[in-house]
C-alpha positions in Angstrom: 40.8 25.4 237.9 43.8 27.3 236.7 44.1 29.7 233.8 46.3 32.3 232.2 44.6 35.5 231.3 46.3 37.9 228.8 46.0 41.6 229.3 49.4 42.8 228.0 51.0 40.3 230.5 49.9 36.9 231.8 47.9 36.6 235.0 48.0 33.2 236.8 45.1 32.6 239.2 44.7 29.3 241.1 41.0 28.8 242.1 41.6 25.3 243.3 42.6 26.3 246.9 39.3 28.1 247.4 37.2 25.5 245.7 38.8 22.8 247.9 37.5 24.7 251.0 34.0 24.6 249.6 33.9 28.1 248.2 31.7 28.9 245.2 33.3 30.2 242.0 32.9 33.9 242.8 34.3 33.5 246.4 37.2 31.3 245.1 38.0 34.0 242.5 37.9 36.7 245.1 40.1 34.6 247.4 42.7 34.1 244.6 42.8 37.8 243.7 43.2 38.8 247.3 46.1 36.3 247.7 47.8 37.6 244.5 47.7 41.2 245.8 48.7 40.2 249.3 51.7 38.2 248.0 52.9 41.1 245.8 52.3 39.3 242.5 49.8 42.0 241.6 51.4 45.3 242.7 49.4 48.5 243.2 48.5 50.1 239.9 48.4 46.8 237.9 45.6 46.8 235.4 43.4 43.7 235.5 41.8 42.0 232.5 38.3 43.1 231.7 35.5 41.0 233.1 34.8 39.7 229.5 38.5 38.6 229.0 38.8 37.0 232.5 35.5 35.2 232.2 36.5 33.8 228.9 39.9 32.7 230.1 38.6 31.1 233.3 35.6 29.5 231.6 33.1 31.1 234.1 30.2 33.5 233.7 31.0 37.2 233.0 28.7 38.3 235.8 30.6 36.1 238.3 33.8 38.0 237.5 32.0 41.3 237.6 30.5 40.6 241.0 34.0 39.5 242.3 35.5 42.8 241.0 32.7 44.8 242.6 33.1 43.1 246.0 36.9 43.6 246.0 36.5 47.2 245.0 34.1 47.7 247.9 36.7 46.1 250.2 39.5 48.4 248.9 41.6 45.8 247.2 40.7 47.1 243.7 39.8 50.4 242.2 37.6 51.1 239.1 38.6 54.1 237.0 36.8 55.6 234.1 38.8 54.8 230.9 41.4 52.7 232.8 39.4 49.6 233.7 40.0 47.8 237.0 43.3 48.4 238.8 44.9 47.1 242.0 44.3 49.8 244.6 47.2 51.4 246.5 45.7 50.3 249.8 45.7 46.7 248.6 49.5 46.5 248.5 50.9 44.0 251.0 52.3 45.5 254.1 55.7 44.6 255.2 56.1 43.3 258.8 58.3 45.4 261.0 61.6 43.8 261.8 62.1 42.3 265.2 65.0 44.7 265.8 65.8 47.9 264.0 68.6 47.3 261.5 71.9 49.0 262.1 72.7 51.8 259.6 75.4 50.7 257.1 77.7 53.5 256.0 77.4 54.2 252.3 80.3 53.3 250.1 81.6 56.5 248.5 84.9 55.2 247.1 85.6 51.7 245.7 89.3 50.9 246.3 88.8 47.1 246.0 91.8 45.6 244.2 91.6 44.0 240.8 88.8 46.2 239.4 89.1 48.5 236.4 87.6 51.9 235.8 84.5 50.8 233.9 83.6 54.4 233.2 86.4 54.2 230.6 84.8 51.3 228.7 85.3 52.2 225.0 81.6 52.5 224.2 82.0 54.2 220.8 84.8 51.8 219.6 82.8 48.8 220.9 79.6 50.0 219.2 81.5 50.5 215.9 83.1 47.1 216.2 79.7 45.5 217.0 78.1 47.0 213.9 80.9 45.8 211.7 80.9 42.4 213.2 77.1 42.1 212.9 77.2 43.2 209.3 79.8 40.6 208.3 78.9 37.7 210.6 77.8 34.5 208.8 74.3 33.3 209.5 75.6 30.2 211.2 77.4 32.3 213.8 74.0 32.8 215.6 73.2 29.1 215.9 74.7 26.4 218.0 78.4 26.9 217.3 81.8 25.5 218.2 81.9 25.3 222.1 85.6 26.5 221.9 84.2 29.8 220.7 84.0 31.7 217.4 87.0 31.1 215.2 87.2 34.8 214.4 88.0 35.5 218.1 90.3 32.5 218.5 92.4 33.6 215.5 92.5 37.2 216.7 93.5 36.2 220.2 96.1 33.8 218.9 97.8 36.6 217.0 97.4 39.1 219.7 98.7 36.9 222.5 101.7 35.9 220.5 102.6 39.5 219.7 101.9 41.1 223.1 102.5 38.3 225.7 104.6 35.7 223.8 102.0 33.0 224.0 102.5 30.1 221.6 99.1 28.7 220.7 97.2 27.5 217.7 93.6 28.9 217.4 92.3 25.3 217.5 93.6 24.9 221.1 92.1 28.1 222.4 88.9 27.9 224.4 86.7 31.0 225.0 84.9 30.9 228.4 82.8 33.2 230.6 85.6 34.8 232.4 88.6 33.3 234.3 86.5 31.9 237.1 84.6 29.6 234.7 87.8 28.7 232.9 89.5 27.7 236.2 86.4 25.7 237.2 86.4 23.8 233.9 90.1 23.0 234.3 89.6 21.8 237.9 86.7 19.5 237.0 88.7 18.0 234.1 91.7 17.4 236.4 89.6 15.9 239.1 88.1 13.4 236.6 91.7 12.5 235.6 92.6 11.7 239.2 94.1 14.9 240.5 93.1 15.5 244.2 95.3 18.4 245.2 96.2 21.7 243.6 99.1 24.0 244.8 98.2 27.7 245.2 100.1 30.7 246.2 100.1 31.5 249.9 98.3 34.8 249.2 95.7 35.1 246.4 92.1 35.9 245.6 89.8 33.9 247.9 86.9 33.6 245.5 89.2 31.9 243.0 90.6 29.6 245.6 87.0 28.7 246.4 86.5 27.7 242.7 89.2 25.0 243.3 87.8 23.6 246.5 84.3 23.7 245.1 85.4 21.1 242.6 86.4 18.8 245.4 90.1 19.5 245.2 92.3 20.2 248.2 94.8 23.1 248.2 98.4 23.2 249.3 99.9 26.7 249.8 103.3 27.7 248.4 105.1 30.3 250.5 105.9 33.7 248.9 109.0 35.8 249.2 110.7 38.5 247.1 111.1 36.0 244.3 107.5 35.0 244.1 106.1 31.6 244.9 108.5 28.9 246.2 108.0 26.6 243.2 111.0 24.5 244.4 108.6 23.1 247.0 106.3 21.5 244.4 108.2 18.3 244.4 106.8 16.1 247.2 103.8 18.4 247.7 101.3 15.8 246.4 99.8 18.4 244.0 98.9 17.4 240.5 98.6 21.0 239.4 99.7 24.5 240.5 98.0 27.9 239.9 100.4 30.8 239.6 100.2 34.6 238.9 103.8 34.8 237.6 103.8 38.2 235.8 102.4 40.1 238.8 101.7 38.0 241.9 98.3 38.8 243.4 98.4 40.6 245.8 102.0 41.2 246.6 102.9 42.3 243.1 106.3 40.5 242.7 107.1 38.8 239.4 108.1 35.1 239.6 111.8 34.8 239.1 113.1 33.1 236.0 114.7 30.2 238.0 111.3 29.6 239.8 109.5 29.6 236.5 111.9 27.0 235.2 111.5 25.0 238.4 107.7 24.9 238.0 107.9 23.8 234.4 110.6 21.2 235.3 108.3 19.8 238.1 105.4 19.6 235.6 107.5 17.7 233.1 108.9 15.3 235.6 105.7 14.6 237.5 103.1 14.9 234.7 101.6 17.9 236.5 100.1 21.0 235.1 100.9 24.7 235.6 97.9 27.1 235.3 99.2 30.6 234.5 96.7 33.3 235.5 97.7 36.4 233.5 95.1 38.6 235.0 96.7 42.0 234.4 99.8 41.3 232.2 99.0 44.2 229.9 99.4 46.8 232.6 103.1 47.0 233.4 104.6 50.5 233.9 108.2 50.6 234.8 109.8 48.1 232.3 108.9 45.8 229.5 106.1 43.3 230.4 107.2 39.9 231.7 106.5 37.4 229.0 104.0 34.6 229.4 105.3 31.6 231.2 103.3 29.4 228.8 106.0 29.8 226.1 108.4 27.7 228.2 106.3 24.6 227.6 102.8 24.9 225.9 102.1 21.2 226.7 102.6 21.6 230.4 101.3 25.2 231.0 97.8 26.4 230.5 97.6 30.1 229.8 94.5 31.9 231.2 93.6 35.4 230.1 90.6 37.7 230.5 89.1 40.9 229.2 87.8 41.8 232.7 90.7 44.2 233.5 91.4 45.5 230.0 87.8 46.2 229.1 85.1 45.3 231.7 84.2 42.4 234.0 80.6 42.6 232.8 81.6 41.2 229.4 82.4 37.8 231.0 85.0 37.0 228.4 88.1 34.9 229.2 90.2 32.3 227.4 92.3 29.3 228.0 95.3 28.2 225.8 95.3 24.5 226.4 97.8 21.6 225.9 96.7 19.1 223.3 95.9 16.4 225.8 93.6 18.7 227.9 91.6 20.2 225.0 89.0 17.4 224.8 88.4 17.0 228.6 88.1 20.7 229.2 85.9 21.2 226.1 83.6 18.5 227.4 83.2 20.4 230.7 82.4 23.6 228.7 79.8 21.7 226.8 78.2 20.5 230.0 78.4 23.9 231.7 76.8 26.2 229.1 77.4 24.8 225.6 79.1 28.0 224.3 79.8 31.6 225.3 77.8 34.4 223.9 78.5 34.9 220.2 77.9 38.7 219.7 80.5 39.8 222.2 83.0 37.3 220.8 82.6 38.7 217.3 82.8 42.3 218.6 86.0 41.6 220.6 87.5 39.9 217.5 86.7 43.0 215.4 88.1 45.3 218.1 91.4 43.4 218.2 91.9 43.1 214.5 91.0 46.7 213.8 93.7 47.9 216.3 91.1 49.6 218.5 91.8 47.2 221.4 95.5 48.1 221.4 94.7 51.8 221.4 92.3 51.4 224.3 94.9 49.4 226.3 97.6 52.0 225.8 95.3 54.8 226.9 94.2 52.8 229.9 97.8 51.9 230.8 98.7 55.7 230.8 95.7 56.5 233.0 96.4 53.8 235.5 100.1 54.7 235.7 99.1 58.3 236.4 96.8 57.2 239.2 99.5 54.9 240.6 102.0 57.8 240.6 99.5 60.1 242.3 98.8 57.5 245.0 102.5 57.1 245.7 103.1 60.8 245.7 100.2 61.6 248.1 101.1 58.9 250.5 104.8 60.0 250.5 103.7 63.6 251.3 100.9 62.9 253.8 101.8 59.5 255.3 105.5 58.9 254.7 105.6 56.1 257.3 103.5 53.9 255.0 105.5 51.6 252.7 103.9 51.2 249.2 104.9 48.0 247.4 103.8 45.9 244.4 103.4 48.9 242.1 105.4 47.9 239.0 102.2 46.7 237.3 98.5 46.1 237.6 95.7 48.0 239.2 96.5 47.8 242.9 99.2 48.4 245.5 100.0 47.0 248.9 100.3 49.5 251.8 102.3 48.3 254.7 101.5 50.4 257.8 104.0 51.0 260.6 104.1 49.0 263.8 101.6 50.2 266.3 98.9 51.0 263.7 95.3 49.7 264.1 94.9 46.1 263.3 93.4 45.1 260.0 89.9 44.4 261.4 89.8 47.8 263.0 91.1 49.4 259.8 88.2 47.8 257.9 85.6 49.2 260.4 87.1 52.7 260.2 87.3 52.4 256.4 83.6 51.7 256.2 82.7 54.8 258.2 84.9 56.8 255.9 83.0 55.5 252.9 85.9 53.4 251.7 85.6 49.8 250.3 89.0 48.1 250.4 90.7 44.9 251.4 93.5 43.8 253.8 96.4 41.6 253.1 95.1 39.1 255.7 91.9 38.7 253.6 94.0 37.4 250.7 95.7 34.7 252.8 94.9 31.2 251.6 92.8 29.5 254.3 95.0 26.3 254.3 98.2 28.3 254.8 100.0 28.1 258.2 99.4 31.1 260.5 101.6 34.0 259.4 104.5 35.3 261.3 103.7 38.5 263.2 103.7 41.4 260.8 102.4 45.0 260.6 98.9 45.5 259.2 98.7 46.0 255.4 96.0 47.1 253.0 95.5 46.0 249.4 94.4 49.1 247.6 92.9 49.2 244.1 93.3 52.5 242.3 91.6 51.5 239.1 87.9 51.9 239.9 87.2 55.5 241.2 86.3 57.8 238.3 88.7 60.7 237.6 86.5 63.2 239.3 86.4 61.2 242.6 90.0 60.0 242.7 91.4 62.9 244.8 88.6 62.6 247.3 89.3 58.9 247.6 93.0 59.6 248.3 92.0 62.1 251.0 89.8 59.5 252.7 92.6 56.8 252.4 95.1 59.2 254.0 92.8 59.8 256.8 92.5 56.1 257.4 96.2 55.2 257.4 97.0 58.1 259.8 94.5 56.8 262.4 
């Protein structure tokens, strides 16, 4: 017999196990309650339903429940308190078995210097709340039902205007797709391409491993493109067998170099000649410090280049908002994958972001953030120049991270990671970013990929102190 008893929450008790062993109703009830406590489903302090409520829900006599409660109270599983009813006793909590071996102590992370992460403490809460209120007050009723899987038209229009003005993207709102961050967008694209017969995707020799895993998880092989001072060697796309290429042309991750104009043209020329596709990951295009931002590559040919953007760096990763500007012939296939994945992205955040953009609050936030991150970058460079001048800092013209090339004879990257952990630093190495399918690299000095966006202002100097200690080992 199974039943749900309501006592401010639902209680599921399975009496069939005890009954199948020949136990009477009272014994079966006692057995079910002991098991619920032992398994942790009824933690210490949980108030149980009264004997009247439980007897009614289980369809058994009230005195049977009362006797079961009394027996378990005598055994120490339950406790009866005046005015509080029957509770699960503290001594009835399940004990945890001791581990076979004592776990090793893991040093606590004090400073997050992982690349590609913003300072979420600067999320514009007041502006976001004000935008959310305005959006909620003016949203049509139909916005909260099943809506267009491309995303709310309010956000697609706002993004179309904003991207044209700030990044030079040429896109009609009808061909914008709102997705749950860049990772989902890339996965939707890869699945659509696989179904169209693409089996291989070219990627940059160094990149972000989780995003490369998105490609391979869709059953596509990767072919790495070597990198140099001009960015990815897009001249090698011809004959590579790839049906698409994923690039970070504005600010290559992690090396930081922009893709040269001739190589941009070569990638687009390859796509036109072969029927291939260029995926432009514009992950931090708004954060350029030393000169005007490099315009979006998508403007060279909107029918052969997919532009992928995100709010993860400019606002916060937790919003899970990204977008794809799609060629006409890819809209339907990618939209179908979005429908299968989750139907549509969350509406309220879309409406809020649209209001934030159209009100100008988003631009103001980006400008303030750009100034803060530039100050942090300048401070990082100055401190290293003073305290570790032998370290070469590169890739700093834009973004939220820098590459630190250590001198020959330094600890290798694995040793650096171990020492970093004991210093309370969370960071990455250049080797971690290397595409698994790439050929073994030529011998090079160790290098760290350091994010300077995440530590809050009050902890930034201490994080730099710990970093200097690490690179001087």
